[in-house]
PDB file of N, CA, C and O in Angstrom:
ATOM      1  N   MET A   1      25.802 -16.239   6.456  1.00  0.00           N
ATOM      2  CA  MET A   1      24.997 -15.189   5.863  1.00  0.00           C
ATOM      3  C   MET A   1      23.534 -15.574   6.013  1.00  0.00           C
ATOM      4  O   MET A   1      23.146 -16.704   5.716  1.00  0.00           O
ATOM      5  N   ALA A   2      22.725 -14.630   6.474  1.00  0.00           N
ATOM      6  CA  ALA A   2      21.294 -14.848   6.619  1.00  0.00           C
ATOM      7  C   ALA A   2      20.601 -14.609   5.285  1.00  0.00           C
ATOM      8  O   ALA A   2      21.182 -14.023   4.372  1.00  0.00           O
ATOM      9  N   ALA A   3      19.366 -15.061   5.179  1.00  0.00           N
ATOM     10  CA  ALA A   3      18.607 -14.879   3.935  1.00  0.00           C
ATOM     11  C   ALA A   3      17.229 -14.331   4.255  1.00  0.00           C
ATOM     12  O   ALA A   3      16.644 -14.652   5.290  1.00  0.00           O
ATOM     13  N   LEU A   4      16.724 -13.510   3.364  1.00  0.00           N
ATOM     14  CA  LEU A   4      15.394 -12.942   3.471  1.00  0.00           C
ATOM     15  C   LEU A   4      14.646 -13.277   2.189  1.00  0.00           C
ATOM     16  O   LEU A   4      15.111 -12.956   1.096  1.00  0.00           O
ATOM     17  N   ALA A   5      13.502 -13.914   2.315  1.00  0.00           N
ATOM     18  CA  ALA A   5      12.707 -14.267   1.137  1.00  0.00           C
ATOM     19  C   ALA A   5      11.521 -13.323   1.047  1.00  0.00           C
ATOM     20  O   ALA A   5      10.827 -13.091   2.037  1.00  0.00           O
ATOM     21  N   ILE A   6      11.291 -12.780  -0.137  1.00  0.00           N
ATOM     22  CA  ILE A   6      10.191 -11.847  -0.367  1.00  0.00           C
ATOM     23  C   ILE A   6       9.266 -12.456  -1.398  1.00  0.00           C
ATOM     24  O   ILE A   6       9.704 -12.860  -2.475  1.00  0.00           O
ATOM     25  N   ARG A   7       7.972 -12.522  -1.064  1.00  0.00           N
ATOM     26  CA  ARG A   7       6.983 -12.982  -2.028  1.00  0.00           C
ATOM     27  C   ARG A   7       6.375 -11.758  -2.689  1.00  0.00           C
ATOM     28  O   ARG A   7       6.144 -10.738  -2.041  1.00  0.00           O
ATOM     29  N   GLY A   8       6.124 -11.867  -3.950  1.00  0.00           N
ATOM     30  CA  GLY A   8       5.474 -10.755  -4.627  1.00  0.00           C
ATOM     31  C   GLY A   8       5.852 -10.696  -6.075  1.00  0.00           C
ATOM     32  O   GLY A   8       6.684 -11.465  -6.556  1.00  0.00           O
ATOM     33  N   ASN A   9       5.229  -9.770  -6.765  1.00  0.00           N
ATOM     34  CA  ASN A   9       5.438  -9.619  -8.188  1.00  0.00           C
ATOM     35  C   ASN A   9       6.230  -8.346  -8.436  1.00  0.00           C
ATOM     36  O   ASN A   9       5.776  -7.255  -8.092  1.00  0.00           O
ATOM     37  N   GLY A  10       7.392  -8.475  -9.020  1.00  0.00           N
ATOM     38  CA  GLY A  10       8.154  -7.307  -9.423  1.00  0.00           C
ATOM     39  C   GLY A  10       8.718  -6.513  -8.284  1.00  0.00           C
ATOM     40  O   GLY A  10       8.621  -5.286  -8.296  1.00  0.00           O
ATOM     41  N   ALA A  11       9.309  -7.155  -7.292  1.00  0.00           N
ATOM     42  CA  ALA A  11       9.888  -6.416  -6.179  1.00  0.00           C
ATOM     43  C   ALA A  11      11.038  -5.536  -6.649  1.00  0.00           C
ATOM     44  O   ALA A  11      11.290  -4.482  -6.066  1.00  0.00           O
ATOM     45  N   THR A  12      11.725  -5.950  -7.680  1.00  0.00           N
ATOM     46  CA  THR A  12      12.758  -5.115  -8.281  1.00  0.00           C
ATOM     47  C   THR A  12      12.609  -5.204  -9.780  1.00  0.00           C
ATOM     48  O   THR A  12      11.861  -6.036 -10.293  1.00  0.00           O
ATOM     49  N   GLY A  13      13.309  -4.360 -10.469  1.00  0.00           N
ATOM     50  CA  GLY A  13      13.277  -4.445 -11.915  1.00  0.00           C
ATOM     51  C   GLY A  13      13.600  -3.110 -12.551  1.00  0.00           C
ATOM     52  O   GLY A  13      13.719  -2.096 -11.864  1.00  0.00           O
ATOM     53  N   THR A  14      13.738  -3.114 -13.851  1.00  0.00           N
ATOM     54  CA  THR A  14      14.072  -1.887 -14.560  1.00  0.00           C
ATOM     55  C   THR A  14      12.867  -0.973 -14.685  1.00  0.00           C
ATOM     56  O   THR A  14      13.026   0.210 -14.984  1.00  0.00           O
ATOM     57  N   ASN A  15      11.666  -1.491 -14.465  1.00  0.00           N
ATOM     58  CA  ASN A  15      10.453  -0.670 -14.558  1.00  0.00           C
ATOM     59  C   ASN A  15      10.206   0.138 -13.303  1.00  0.00           C
ATOM     60  O   ASN A  15       9.190   0.824 -13.201  1.00  0.00           O
ATOM     61  N   GLY A  16      11.104   0.071 -12.361  1.00  0.00           N
ATOM     62  CA  GLY A  16      10.913   0.782 -11.105  1.00  0.00           C
ATOM     63  C   GLY A  16      10.723  -0.201  -9.981  1.00  0.00           C
ATOM     64  O   GLY A  16      10.552  -1.400 -10.200  1.00  0.00           O
ATOM     65  N   THR A  17      10.754   0.314  -8.795  1.00  0.00           N
ATOM     66  CA  THR A  17      10.645  -0.533  -7.617  1.00  0.00           C
ATOM     67  C   THR A  17       9.197  -0.579  -7.168  1.00  0.00           C
ATOM     68  O   THR A  17       8.564   0.460  -6.983  1.00  0.00           O
ATOM     69  N   ARG A  18       8.676  -1.778  -6.994  1.00  0.00           N
ATOM     70  CA  ARG A  18       7.315  -1.945  -6.508  1.00  0.00           C
ATOM     71  C   ARG A  18       7.333  -1.785  -4.999  1.00  0.00           C
ATOM     72  O   ARG A  18       8.073  -2.484  -4.307  1.00  0.00           O
ATOM     73  N   GLY A  19       6.544  -0.894  -4.499  1.00  0.00           N
ATOM     74  CA  GLY A  19       6.487  -0.668  -3.070  1.00  0.00           C
ATOM     75  C   GLY A  19       7.471   0.406  -2.656  1.00  0.00           C
ATOM     76  O   GLY A  19       8.620   0.432  -3.097  1.00  0.00           O
ATOM     77  N   PHE A  20       6.997   1.283  -1.806  1.00  0.00           N
ATOM     78  CA  PHE A  20       7.849   2.373  -1.358  1.00  0.00           C
ATOM     79  C   PHE A  20       8.873   1.862  -0.361  1.00  0.00           C
ATOM     80  O   PHE A  20       8.549   1.047   0.503  1.00  0.00           O
ATOM     81  N   GLY A  21      10.091   2.329  -0.474  1.00  0.00           N
ATOM     82  CA  GLY A  21      11.129   1.980   0.476  1.00  0.00           C
ATOM     83  C   GLY A  21      11.837   0.677   0.205  1.00  0.00           C
ATOM     84  O   GLY A  21      12.654   0.245   1.019  1.00  0.00           O
ATOM     85  N   ALA A  22      11.552   0.034  -0.913  1.00  0.00           N
ATOM     86  CA  ALA A  22      12.180  -1.257  -1.198  1.00  0.00           C
ATOM     87  C   ALA A  22      13.688  -1.098  -1.368  1.00  0.00           C
ATOM     88  O   ALA A  22      14.456  -1.955  -0.931  1.00  0.00           O
ATOM     89  N   GLU A  23      14.112  -0.011  -1.999  1.00  0.00           N
ATOM     90  CA  GLU A  23      15.549   0.209  -2.180  1.00  0.00           C
ATOM     91  C   GLU A  23      16.246   0.362  -0.844  1.00  0.00           C
ATOM     92  O   GLU A  23      17.366  -0.116  -0.667  1.00  0.00           O
ATOM     93  N   LEU A  24      15.586   1.032   0.106  1.00  0.00           N
ATOM     94  CA  LEU A  24      16.150   1.193   1.449  1.00  0.00           C
ATOM     95  C   LEU A  24      16.285  -0.156   2.143  1.00  0.00           C
ATOM     96  O   LEU A  24      17.302  -0.431   2.779  1.00  0.00           O
ATOM     97  N   VAL A  25      15.273  -0.987   2.023  1.00  0.00           N
ATOM     98  CA  VAL A  25      15.320  -2.326   2.632  1.00  0.00           C
ATOM     99  C   VAL A  25      16.464  -3.135   2.028  1.00  0.00           C
ATOM    100  O   VAL A  25      17.190  -3.821   2.747  1.00  0.00           O
ATOM    101  N   PHE A  26      16.624  -3.056   0.712  1.00  0.00           N
ATOM    102  CA  PHE A  26      17.711  -3.792   0.061  1.00  0.00           C
ATOM    103  C   PHE A  26      19.072  -3.268   0.507  1.00  0.00           C
ATOM    104  O   PHE A  26      20.000  -4.054   0.693  1.00  0.00           O
ATOM    105  N   ALA A  27      19.206  -1.961   0.680  1.00  0.00           N
ATOM    106  CA  ALA A  27      20.477  -1.384   1.134  1.00  0.00           C
ATOM    107  C   ALA A  27      20.800  -1.817   2.556  1.00  0.00           C
ATOM    108  O   ALA A  27      21.951  -2.125   2.866  1.00  0.00           O
ATOM    109  N   ILE A  28      19.793  -1.843   3.420  1.00  0.00           N
ATOM    110  CA  ILE A  28      20.000  -2.286   4.804  1.00  0.00           C
ATOM    111  C   ILE A  28      20.399  -3.753   4.829  1.00  0.00           C
ATOM    112  O   ILE A  28      21.300  -4.146   5.570  1.00  0.00           O
ATOM    113  N   CYS A  29      19.725  -4.561   4.018  1.00  0.00           N
ATOM    114  CA  CYS A  29      20.055  -5.986   3.953  1.00  0.00           C
ATOM    115  C   CYS A  29      21.487  -6.186   3.465  1.00  0.00           C
ATOM    116  O   CYS A  29      22.207  -7.044   3.976  1.00  0.00           O
ATOM    117  N   GLU A  30      21.895  -5.399   2.485  1.00  0.00           N
ATOM    118  CA  GLU A  30      23.254  -5.512   1.974  1.00  0.00           C
ATOM    119  C   GLU A  30      24.270  -5.110   3.034  1.00  0.00           C
ATOM    120  O   GLU A  30      25.314  -5.750   3.165  1.00  0.00           O
ATOM    121  N   ALA A  31      23.974  -4.054   3.794  1.00  0.00           N
ATOM    122  CA  ALA A  31      24.886  -3.598   4.844  1.00  0.00           C
ATOM    123  C   ALA A  31      25.015  -4.636   5.960  1.00  0.00           C
ATOM    124  O   ALA A  31      26.074  -4.762   6.575  1.00  0.00           O
ATOM    125  N   ARG A  32      23.941  -5.375   6.217  1.00  0.00           N
ATOM    126  CA  ARG A  32      23.935  -6.399   7.271  1.00  0.00           C
ATOM    127  C   ARG A  32      24.310  -7.776   6.749  1.00  0.00           C
ATOM    128  O   ARG A  32      24.246  -8.767   7.476  1.00  0.00           O
ATOM    129  N   GLU A  33      24.700  -7.828   5.483  1.00  0.00           N
ATOM    130  CA  GLU A  33      25.085  -9.076   4.825  1.00  0.00           C
ATOM    131  C   GLU A  33      23.955 -10.100   4.836  1.00  0.00           C
ATOM    132  O   GLU A  33      24.159 -11.277   5.133  1.00  0.00           O
ATOM    133  N   VAL A  34      22.753  -9.618   4.504  1.00  0.00           N
ATOM    134  CA  VAL A  34      21.586 -10.477   4.402  1.00  0.00           C
ATOM    135  C   VAL A  34      21.257 -10.630   2.920  1.00  0.00           C
ATOM    136  O   VAL A  34      21.097  -9.641   2.204  1.00  0.00           O
ATOM    137  N   GLU A  35      21.159 -11.858   2.476  1.00  0.00           N
ATOM    138  CA  GLU A  35      20.839 -12.132   1.083  1.00  0.00           C
ATOM    139  C   GLU A  35      19.335 -12.014   0.876  1.00  0.00           C
ATOM    140  O   GLU A  35      18.556 -12.570   1.650  1.00  0.00           O
ATOM    141  N   VAL A  36      18.926 -11.301  -0.151  1.00  0.00           N
ATOM    142  CA  VAL A  36      17.518 -11.126  -0.472  1.00  0.00           C
ATOM    143  C   VAL A  36      17.183 -12.021  -1.657  1.00  0.00           C
ATOM    144  O   VAL A  36      17.804 -11.921  -2.715  1.00  0.00           O
ATOM    145  N   VAL A  37      16.195 -12.896  -1.475  1.00  0.00           N
ATOM    146  CA  VAL A  37      15.749 -13.793  -2.534  1.00  0.00           C
ATOM    147  C   VAL A  37      14.304 -13.459  -2.824  1.00  0.00           C
ATOM    148  O   VAL A  37      13.463 -13.480  -1.926  1.00  0.00           O
ATOM    149  N   ILE A  38      14.010 -13.148  -4.085  1.00  0.00           N
ATOM    150  CA  ILE A  38      12.653 -12.770  -4.476  1.00  0.00           C
ATOM    151  C   ILE A  38      11.963 -13.992  -5.068  1.00  0.00           C
ATOM    152  O   ILE A  38      12.428 -14.570  -6.051  1.00  0.00           O
ATOM    153  N   LEU A  39      10.843 -14.375  -4.450  1.00  0.00           N
ATOM    154  CA  LEU A  39      10.064 -15.520  -4.898  1.00  0.00           C
ATOM    155  C   LEU A  39       8.905 -15.046  -5.751  1.00  0.00           C
ATOM    156  O   LEU A  39       8.359 -13.971  -5.503  1.00  0.00           O
ATOM    157  N   ASN A  40       8.523 -15.812  -6.734  1.00  0.00           N
ATOM    158  CA  ASN A  40       7.383 -15.498  -7.596  1.00  0.00           C
ATOM    159  C   ASN A  40       7.508 -14.109  -8.206  1.00  0.00           C
ATOM    160  O   ASN A  40       6.568 -13.316  -8.148  1.00  0.00           O
ATOM    161  N   GLN A  41       8.641 -13.818  -8.779  1.00  0.00           N
ATOM    162  CA  GLN A  41       8.849 -12.492  -9.345  1.00  0.00           C
ATOM    163  C   GLN A  41       7.890 -12.211 -10.485  1.00  0.00           C
ATOM    164  O   GLN A  41       7.518 -11.059 -10.706  1.00  0.00           O
ATOM    165  N   GLY A  42       7.493 -13.214 -11.196  1.00  0.00           N
ATOM    166  CA  GLY A  42       6.504 -13.018 -12.238  1.00  0.00           C
ATOM    167  C   GLY A  42       7.106 -12.448 -13.499  1.00  0.00           C
ATOM    168  O   GLY A  42       8.323 -12.424 -13.678  1.00  0.00           O
ATOM    169  N   GLU A  43       6.230 -11.991 -14.365  1.00  0.00           N
ATOM    170  CA  GLU A  43       6.665 -11.475 -15.660  1.00  0.00           C
ATOM    171  C   GLU A  43       6.950  -9.978 -15.568  1.00  0.00           C
ATOM    172  O   GLU A  43       6.405  -9.285 -14.709  1.00  0.00           O
ATOM    173  N   ASP A  44       7.799  -9.494 -16.451  1.00  0.00           N
ATOM    174  CA  ASP A  44       8.073  -8.068 -16.520  1.00  0.00           C
ATOM    175  C   ASP A  44       6.869  -7.358 -17.131  1.00  0.00           C
ATOM    176  O   ASP A  44       6.270  -7.845 -18.090  1.00  0.00           O
ATOM    177  N   THR A  45       6.524  -6.214 -16.570  1.00  0.00           N
ATOM    178  CA  THR A  45       5.412  -5.443 -17.092  1.00  0.00           C
ATOM    179  C   THR A  45       5.936  -4.114 -17.626  1.00  0.00           C
ATOM    180  O   THR A  45       7.023  -3.666 -17.261  1.00  0.00           O
ATOM    181  N   THR A  46       5.159  -3.506 -18.479  1.00  0.00           N
ATOM    182  CA  THR A  46       5.555  -2.223 -19.041  1.00  0.00           C
ATOM    183  C   THR A  46       5.257  -1.108 -18.048  1.00  0.00           C
ATOM    184  O   THR A  46       4.527  -1.296 -17.075  1.00  0.00           O
ATOM    185  N   PHE A  47       5.837   0.051 -18.315  1.00  0.00           N
ATOM    186  CA  PHE A  47       5.592   1.217 -17.470  1.00  0.00           C
ATOM    187  C   PHE A  47       4.104   1.544 -17.432  1.00  0.00           C
ATOM    188  O   PHE A  47       3.567   1.863 -16.372  1.00  0.00           O
ATOM    189  N   GLU A  48       3.436   1.467 -18.577  1.00  0.00           N
ATOM    190  CA  GLU A  48       2.026   1.798 -18.652  1.00  0.00           C
ATOM    191  C   GLU A  48       1.176   0.835 -17.821  1.00  0.00           C
ATOM    192  O   GLU A  48       0.215   1.252 -17.174  1.00  0.00           O
ATOM    193  N   GLU A  49       1.528  -0.448 -17.840  1.00  0.00           N
ATOM    194  CA  GLU A  49       0.787  -1.430 -17.044  1.00  0.00           C
ATOM    195  C   GLU A  49       0.983  -1.168 -15.554  1.00  0.00           C
ATOM    196  O   GLU A  49       0.030  -1.240 -14.779  1.00  0.00           O
ATOM    197  N   ASP A  50       2.215  -0.865 -15.154  1.00  0.00           N
ATOM    198  CA  ASP A  50       2.480  -0.547 -13.749  1.00  0.00           C
ATOM    199  C   ASP A  50       1.725   0.709 -13.324  1.00  0.00           C
ATOM    200  O   ASP A  50       1.153   0.758 -12.234  1.00  0.00           O
ATOM    201  N   LEU A  51       1.724   1.717 -14.182  1.00  0.00           N
ATOM    202  CA  LEU A  51       1.029   2.963 -13.874  1.00  0.00           C
ATOM    203  C   LEU A  51      -0.466   2.732 -13.745  1.00  0.00           C
ATOM    204  O   LEU A  51      -1.093   3.244 -12.818  1.00  0.00           O
ATOM    205  N   ALA A  52      -1.044   1.972 -14.655  1.00  0.00           N
ATOM    206  CA  ALA A  52      -2.478   1.675 -14.594  1.00  0.00           C
ATOM    207  C   ALA A  52      -2.824   0.912 -13.321  1.00  0.00           C
ATOM    208  O   ALA A  52      -3.840   1.196 -12.688  1.00  0.00           O
ATOM    209  N   LYS A  53      -1.997  -0.046 -12.943  1.00  0.00           N
ATOM    210  CA  LYS A  53      -2.234  -0.814 -11.721  1.00  0.00           C
ATOM    211  C   LYS A  53      -2.145   0.088 -10.494  1.00  0.00           C
ATOM    212  O   LYS A  53      -2.965  -0.030  -9.584  1.00  0.00           O
ATOM    213  N   ASP A  54      -1.158   0.991 -10.455  1.00  0.00           N
ATOM    214  CA  ASP A  54      -1.002   1.903  -9.323  1.00  0.00           C
ATOM    215  C   ASP A  54      -2.178   2.870  -9.209  1.00  0.00           C
ATOM    216  O   ASP A  54      -2.668   3.123  -8.109  1.00  0.00           O
ATOM    217  N   VAL A  55      -2.632   3.410 -10.341  1.00  0.00           N
ATOM    218  CA  VAL A  55      -3.773   4.334 -10.330  1.00  0.00           C
ATOM    219  C   VAL A  55      -5.030   3.613  -9.861  1.00  0.00           C
ATOM    220  O   VAL A  55      -5.814   4.174  -9.095  1.00  0.00           O
ATOM    221  N   LEU A  56      -5.230   2.386 -10.308  1.00  0.00           N
ATOM    222  CA  LEU A  56      -6.388   1.612  -9.877  1.00  0.00           C
ATOM    223  C   LEU A  56      -6.349   1.355  -8.367  1.00  0.00           C
ATOM    224  O   LEU A  56      -7.384   1.416  -7.704  1.00  0.00           O
ATOM    225  N   GLU A  57      -5.171   1.072  -7.825  1.00  0.00           N
ATOM    226  CA  GLU A  57      -5.037   0.861  -6.376  1.00  0.00           C
ATOM    227  C   GLU A  57      -5.357   2.136  -5.611  1.00  0.00           C
ATOM    228  O   GLU A  57      -6.011   2.083  -4.570  1.00  0.00           O
ATOM    229  N   ILE A  58      -4.903   3.283  -6.114  1.00  0.00           N
ATOM    230  CA  ILE A  58      -5.188   4.563  -5.460  1.00  0.00           C
ATOM    231  C   ILE A  58      -6.681   4.856  -5.484  1.00  0.00           C
ATOM    232  O   ILE A  58      -7.247   5.271  -4.473  1.00  0.00           O
ATOM    233  N   ILE A  59      -7.327   4.642  -6.632  1.00  0.00           N
ATOM    234  CA  ILE A  59      -8.767   4.866  -6.736  1.00  0.00           C
ATOM    235  C   ILE A  59      -9.520   3.948  -5.776  1.00  0.00           C
ATOM    236  O   ILE A  59     -10.490   4.371  -5.146  1.00  0.00           O
ATOM    237  N   THR A  60      -9.086   2.714  -5.664  1.00  0.00           N
ATOM    238  CA  THR A  60      -9.737   1.763  -4.763  1.00  0.00           C
ATOM    239  C   THR A  60      -9.652   2.226  -3.312  1.00  0.00           C
ATOM    240  O   THR A  60     -10.637   2.155  -2.577  1.00  0.00           O
ATOM    241  N   VAL A  61      -8.483   2.698  -2.901  1.00  0.00           N
ATOM    242  CA  VAL A  61      -8.300   3.144  -1.517  1.00  0.00           C
ATOM    243  C   VAL A  61      -9.174   4.353  -1.220  1.00  0.00           C
ATOM    244  O   VAL A  61      -9.862   4.391  -0.201  1.00  0.00           O
ATOM    245  N   PHE A  62      -9.147   5.344  -2.111  1.00  0.00           N
ATOM    246  CA  PHE A  62      -9.914   6.550  -1.852  1.00  0.00           C
ATOM    247  C   PHE A  62     -11.420   6.318  -1.940  1.00  0.00           C
ATOM    248  O   PHE A  62     -12.182   6.931  -1.193  1.00  0.00           O
ATOM    249  N   SER A  63     -11.852   5.450  -2.834  1.00  0.00           N
ATOM    250  CA  SER A  63     -13.287   5.173  -2.901  1.00  0.00           C
ATOM    251  C   SER A  63     -13.741   4.407  -1.655  1.00  0.00           C
ATOM    252  O   SER A  63     -14.853   4.618  -1.169  1.00  0.00           O
ATOM    253  N   ALA A  64     -12.901   3.533  -1.146  1.00  0.00           N
ATOM    254  CA  ALA A  64     -13.248   2.820   0.091  1.00  0.00           C
ATOM    255  C   ALA A  64     -13.357   3.799   1.257  1.00  0.00           C
ATOM    256  O   ALA A  64     -14.243   3.670   2.101  1.00  0.00           O
ATOM    257  N   ARG A  65     -12.461   4.772   1.300  1.00  0.00           N
ATOM    258  CA  ARG A  65     -12.542   5.781   2.360  1.00  0.00           C
ATOM    259  C   ARG A  65     -13.792   6.637   2.194  1.00  0.00           C
ATOM    260  O   ARG A  65     -14.467   6.951   3.175  1.00  0.00           O
ATOM    261  N   LEU A  66     -14.100   7.012   0.964  1.00  0.00           N
ATOM    262  CA  LEU A  66     -15.262   7.854   0.715  1.00  0.00           C
ATOM    263  C   LEU A  66     -16.540   7.140   1.113  1.00  0.00           C
ATOM    264  O   LEU A  66     -17.352   7.696   1.853  1.00  0.00           O
ATOM    265  N   TYR A  67     -16.731   5.927   0.638  1.00  0.00           N
ATOM    266  CA  TYR A  67     -17.955   5.207   0.950  1.00  0.00           C
ATOM    267  C   TYR A  67     -17.983   4.761   2.403  1.00  0.00           C
ATOM    268  O   TYR A  67     -19.060   4.619   2.983  1.00  0.00           O
ATOM    269  N   GLY A  68     -16.834   4.542   2.991  1.00  0.00           N
ATOM    270  CA  GLY A  68     -16.783   4.212   4.414  1.00  0.00           C
ATOM    271  C   GLY A  68     -17.233   5.380   5.264  1.00  0.00           C
ATOM    272  O   GLY A  68     -17.910   5.189   6.274  1.00  0.00           O
ATOM    273  N   SER A  69     -16.861   6.598   4.865  1.00  0.00           N
ATOM    274  CA  SER A  69     -17.248   7.775   5.639  1.00  0.00           C
ATOM    275  C   SER A  69     -18.727   8.094   5.471  1.00  0.00           C
ATOM    276  O   SER A  69     -19.307   8.805   6.291  1.00  0.00           O
ATOM    277  N   ARG A  70     -19.339   7.571   4.412  1.00  0.00           N
ATOM    278  CA  ARG A  70     -20.759   7.822   4.178  1.00  0.00           C
ATOM    279  C   ARG A  70     -21.632   6.650   4.620  1.00  0.00           C
ATOM    280  O   ARG A  70     -22.841   6.651   4.388  1.00  0.00           O
ATOM    281  N   SER A  71     -21.033   5.674   5.242  1.00  0.00           N
ATOM    282  CA  SER A  71     -21.815   4.507   5.635  1.00  0.00           C
ATOM    283  C   SER A  71     -22.822   4.880   6.720  1.00  0.00           C
ATOM    284  O   SER A  71     -22.655   5.871   7.430  1.00  0.00           O
ATOM    285  N   ARG A  72     -23.837   4.089   6.828  1.00  0.00           N
ATOM    286  CA  ARG A  72     -24.902   4.351   7.805  1.00  0.00           C
ATOM    287  C   ARG A  72     -24.359   4.340   9.235  1.00  0.00           C
ATOM    288  O   ARG A  72     -24.760   5.156  10.064  1.00  0.00           O
ATOM    289  N   LYS A  73     -23.453   3.417   9.513  1.00  0.00           N
ATOM    290  CA  LYS A  73     -22.879   3.319  10.859  1.00  0.00           C
ATOM    291  C   LYS A  73     -22.115   4.597  11.205  1.00  0.00           C
ATOM    292  O   LYS A  73     -22.291   5.148  12.292  1.00  0.00           O
ATOM    293  N   ASN A  74     -21.274   5.068  10.296  1.00  0.00           N
ATOM    294  CA  ASN A  74     -20.510   6.277  10.562  1.00  0.00           C
ATOM    295  C   ASN A  74     -21.410   7.504  10.626  1.00  0.00           C
ATOM    296  O   ASN A  74     -21.155   8.415  11.414  1.00  0.00           O
ATOM    297  N   GLN A  75     -22.448   7.540   9.818  1.00  0.00           N
ATOM    298  CA  GLN A  75     -23.367   8.680   9.837  1.00  0.00           C
ATOM    299  C   GLN A  75     -24.090   8.749  11.177  1.00  0.00           C
ATOM    300  O   GLN A  75     -24.264   9.837  11.726  1.00  0.00           O
ATOM    301  N   LYS A  76     -24.511   7.609  11.711  1.00  0.00           N
ATOM    302  CA  LYS A  76     -25.153   7.600  13.029  1.00  0.00           C
ATOM    303  C   LYS A  76     -24.199   8.086  14.100  1.00  0.00           C
ATOM    304  O   LYS A  76     -24.599   8.835  14.991  1.00  0.00           O
ATOM    305  N   LEU A  77     -22.954   7.674  14.028  1.00  0.00           N
ATOM    306  CA  LEU A  77     -21.949   8.106  14.995  1.00  0.00           C
ATOM    307  C   LEU A  77     -21.745   9.616  14.917  1.00  0.00           C
ATOM    308  O   LEU A  77     -21.677  10.283  15.950  1.00  0.00           O
ATOM    309  N   LEU A  78     -21.646  10.158  13.714  1.00  0.00           N
ATOM    310  CA  LEU A  78     -21.473  11.602  13.547  1.00  0.00           C
ATOM    311  C   LEU A  78     -22.690  12.375  14.049  1.00  0.00           C
ATOM    312  O   LEU A  78     -22.549  13.423  14.679  1.00  0.00           O
ATOM    313  N   ASP A  79     -23.884  11.856  13.769  1.00  0.00           N
ATOM    314  CA  ASP A  79     -25.097  12.511  14.263  1.00  0.00           C
ATOM    315  C   ASP A  79     -25.121  12.521  15.788  1.00  0.00           C
ATOM    316  O   ASP A  79     -25.521  13.516  16.392  1.00  0.00           O
ATOM    317  N   GLY A  80     -24.702  11.435  16.411  1.00  0.00           N
ATOM    318  CA  GLY A  80     -24.650  11.369  17.870  1.00  0.00           C
ATOM    319  C   GLY A  80     -23.656  12.358  18.454  1.00  0.00           C
ATOM    320  O   GLY A  80     -23.929  12.980  19.481  1.00  0.00           O
ATOM    321  N   VAL A  81     -22.514  12.509  17.816  1.00  0.00           N
ATOM    322  CA  VAL A  81     -21.503  13.465  18.280  1.00  0.00           C
ATOM    323  C   VAL A  81     -22.019  14.888  18.129  1.00  0.00           C
ATOM    324  O   VAL A  81     -21.853  15.704  19.036  1.00  0.00           O
ATOM    325  N   LYS A  82     -22.650  15.201  16.984  1.00  0.00           N
ATOM    326  CA  LYS A  82     -23.211  16.537  16.765  1.00  0.00           C
ATOM    327  C   LYS A  82     -24.267  16.860  17.820  1.00  0.00           C
ATOM    328  O   LYS A  82     -24.305  17.969  18.351  1.00  0.00           O
ATOM    329  N   LYS A  83     -25.127  15.880  18.119  1.00  0.00           N
ATOM    330  CA  LYS A  83     -26.179  16.098  19.117  1.00  0.00           C
ATOM    331  C   LYS A  83     -25.578  16.310  20.488  1.00  0.00           C
ATOM    332  O   LYS A  83     -26.058  17.155  21.243  1.00  0.00           O
ATOM    333  N   ALA A  84     -24.536  15.563  20.834  1.00  0.00           N
ATOM    334  CA  ALA A  84     -23.882  15.734  22.127  1.00  0.00           C
ATOM    335  C   ALA A  84     -23.239  17.110  22.255  1.00  0.00           C
ATOM    336  O   ALA A  84     -23.279  17.722  23.323  1.00  0.00           O
ATOM    337  N   VAL A  85     -22.652  17.592  21.174  1.00  0.00           N
ATOM    338  CA  VAL A  85     -22.035  18.920  21.187  1.00  0.00           C
ATOM    339  C   VAL A  85     -23.093  19.998  21.323  1.00  0.00           C
ATOM    340  O   VAL A  85     -22.903  20.962  22.066  1.00  0.00           O
ATOM    341  N   GLU A  86     -24.215  19.848  20.610  1.00  0.00           N
ATOM    342  CA  GLU A  86     -25.300  20.821  20.705  1.00  0.00           C
ATOM    343  C   GLU A  86     -25.893  20.835  22.099  1.00  0.00           C
ATOM    344  O   GLU A  86     -26.219  21.905  22.614  1.00  0.00           O
ATOM    345  N   ASP A  87     -26.042  19.669  22.729  1.00  0.00           N
ATOM    346  CA  ASP A  87     -26.612  19.596  24.085  1.00  0.00           C
ATOM    347  C   ASP A  87     -25.671  20.205  25.110  1.00  0.00           C
ATOM    348  O   ASP A  87     -26.117  20.760  26.114  1.00  0.00           O
ATOM    349  N   ALA A  88     -24.367  20.103  24.862  1.00  0.00           N
ATOM    350  CA  ALA A  88     -23.386  20.632  25.812  1.00  0.00           C
ATOM    351  C   ALA A  88     -23.304  22.154  25.749  1.00  0.00           C
ATOM    352  O   ALA A  88     -22.900  22.793  26.721  1.00  0.00           O
ATOM    353  N   THR A  89     -23.681  22.734  24.623  1.00  0.00           N
ATOM    354  CA  THR A  89     -23.585  24.202  24.513  1.00  0.00           C
ATOM    355  C   THR A  89     -24.860  24.908  24.776  1.00  0.00           C
ATOM    356  O   THR A  89     -24.909  26.137  24.715  1.00  0.00           O
TER     357      THR A  89
END
């Protein structure tokens, strides 16, 4: 029997599955007779703590995209594309 080791906090638990598709990965591993060992599982967290952490991660991703799209480098690139389109027409 093969083994798969996963590092992370709360890969499984009664509070829900951390990470999308984890249940599918576990089902595939079970079908292939691969043992899943979770390392550093950490402490159990409440639903509210998990929700707050997930919302903070979403805000971080979207704010990074927002400020990335407004960066000076991207603005110069967009201005260059606009000028090229105007010159072509």
